C-alpha positions in Angstrom: -41.1 10.4 -8.5 -42.3 8.5 -11.5 -41.1 4.9 -12.2 -40.9 4.1 -15.8 -39.7 0.5 -15.4 -41.6 -2.0 -13.2 -38.3 -3.7 -12.1 -36.9 -0.4 -10.7 -40.1 0.2 -8.8 -40.0 -3.3 -7.3 -36.3 -2.8 -6.3 -37.2 0.5 -4.8 -40.1 -0.9 -2.8 -38.0 -3.8 -1.6 -35.9 -1.2 0.2 -38.9 -0.1 2.3 -39.6 -3.6 3.6 -37.7 -4.1 6.9 -37.8 -7.9 6.6 -35.5 -7.9 3.6 -32.9 -5.5 4.9 -29.5 -7.0 5.7 -26.8 -5.6 8.0 -23.0 -5.8 7.4 -21.4 -7.7 10.1 -18.2 -5.5 9.8 -19.6 -2.0 9.9 -23.4 -2.4 10.4 -24.2 -0.8 7.1 -27.8 -1.5 6.2 -28.2 -3.1 2.7 -31.6 -3.6 1.1 -30.8 -6.9 -0.6 -28.3 -9.7 -0.8 -26.6 -8.5 -4.0 -26.1 -5.1 -2.5 -24.6 -6.6 0.7 -22.3 -8.8 -1.4 -20.9 -5.8 -3.3 -20.5 -4.0 0.0 -18.6 -6.9 1.5 -16.4 -7.0 -1.6 -15.4 -3.4 -0.9 -14.4 -4.4 2.6 -12.3 -7.3 1.2 -10.6 -4.9 -1.2 -9.8 -2.5 1.7 -8.3 -5.4 3.8 -6.2 -6.5 0.8 -4.9 -3.0 0.3 -4.1 -2.8 4.0 -2.3 -6.1 4.1 -0.3 -5.1 1.0 0.7 -1.9 2.7 1.8 -3.9 5.8 3.9 -6.2 3.7 5.6 -3.2 2.0 6.5 -1.6 5.2 7.4 -4.7 7.1 10.5 -5.6 5.1 13.2 -3.1 5.6 16.6 -3.2 3.9 19.4 -1.6 5.9 22.7 -0.3 4.8 25.4 -1.6 7.1 27.6 1.4 6.5 25.4 4.3 7.2 22.0 2.9 8.4 20.0 4.0 5.4 16.7 2.0 5.1 14.5 1.1 2.2 11.7 -1.3 1.3 13.3 -2.6 -2.0 16.5 -4.5 -2.3 17.2 -2.8 -5.6 17.2 0.6 -3.9 19.7 -0.7 -1.3 21.9 -2.1 -4.1 21.9 1.3 -5.8 22.6 3.0 -2.5 25.6 0.7 -1.8 27.0 1.5 -5.3 27.0 5.1 -4.2 29.2 4.2 -1.2 31.6 2.3 -3.5 31.8 5.3 -5.9 32.6 7.5 -2.9 35.3 5.1 -1.8 36.9 4.9 -5.2 36.8 8.7 -5.5 38.5 9.1 -2.1 41.1 6.5 -3.1 41.9 8.4 -6.3 42.3 11.6 -4.4 44.6 10.1 -1.9 46.8 8.6 -4.6 47.0 11.8 -6.6 48.0 14.1 -3.7 51.4 13.8 -2.0 51.4 13.2 1.7 53.2 16.3 3.1 52.8 15.3 6.7 56.2 13.5 6.7 58.1 16.7 5.6 
């Protein structure tokens, strides 16, 4: 392989020197220099942040007291409860509109 830039060659040769290699303490990935290790550690930090956000999303559950429906957002529960209210009002309208024939 031909190296057209001296800096690239130096960077490449650094990778062959065992004294400059650094290991990630999380996954034992071998990085050739400190900047590469720092970028690698940032990736681990991003993964941990995503995992903690996912835990927060699933940890809070909103539960409907009428039917047991669960969701992670209070707005979704509010919409769901409105559905129950619409059903109740529809049932009430039906019961007012039809005569009760059980007494006859």
